N, C-alpha and C positions, 0 to 999 in steps of 0.2 A: 420430429425432433428439431429444436431450434439450432440455428447455425452458430458457430463460434464467432467471436469478435474478429479473429484473423480471417476467417472464411468470408465474413461480410465485407471486410476491406478488400480482399482479393476479388470478390465478385463485383464490387463497385469499380475497381480499377479496370477489370475486364470489360464491364459495361461501357465505361468511358472510351476505352480503346476501340471497342466495336462501333460505338456511335461515330467516333472520329473517322473510322475506316469507311463507313457507309453513309456519309453525310448526304450525298445526292439522293440515295434511295429514301432516306428518312425526312427529307425536306417536306414532303407532302403530308407528314403527320405532325407537323410543327414541333419537332424535336430538334431544336437548333443550338446554336452556339451558346445562347444564354443558359439553357438547361445544362449543357456540358460544363460550362464555366461554374455554374452553381454547384454541381456535383463535385467538380475538382476542388473548389474552395472548401466544401465540407470535408472532403477527403484529407486535404492538407491540414485543416484545423484539427480534425480527429487524430491524425498522425502526430501532430505536435502535442496534443493533450495526452496521447498514449505514451509518448516518450517522457513527458513530464511525470506522468503517473508511475512509470517504471522507475524513474530516478527517485521519486519519493518512496516507493516500496523498498528500494535498496537502502535509502537513508533510514527508513524505519527499521529494517533488519539490523543495521549497524547500531542504531540507538537501542534496540531491544537487547542486543548482546551486551552493550555497556551497562544498561539498566540492570540486567541479570547479574553482571559481575559486581556492581556496586551494592546490590541488594544482598548478595552472598557475603560480601565484606561486612555489611551492617549486621547481618545475622551472626556472623562469627564474633564480631566485636561485642554484641549484646550477650551472647552465650558466655564469653570470657568474663564480662563485667558481672553477669549474674552469678557465676561460680565464685568470683572473688567476694561479692557482697554476701553470699550465703556463708562463706567461711569466716567473715569478719563481723557481720551485723547480726544481732539476735533475731530469731525468727519472728518475733512479735513486731518487728519494724520492717519486714520485707515488703509489706504492702505499700510503703512509702516509695518504693522503687518499682512498683508495678509487678512485683513477684507474688503470685498467688499460690505457690507451691506449699505443701504441708510439711515436706521434709527437706 
């Protein structure tokens, strides 16, 4: 099973901490400061992107709520207009208003 995004970040942070703690032992396998710095840079960039993504998700939710509200208002306004048109205008002219009802 694939790891979750949060688990990957946690594992990467743990890896960096472990490398830093055991620098001397790892010096022989050429796992040095450059690799640690590269991993930390990636972690920081990913964290920034994750924060930005979460902010955008929150904005999307807010926008969706507003869109739904406005769409409901439009539906209600159109229903009201349709009722008034049907009471006033002869059925033969309803198509001019986009009304395809038979009654």
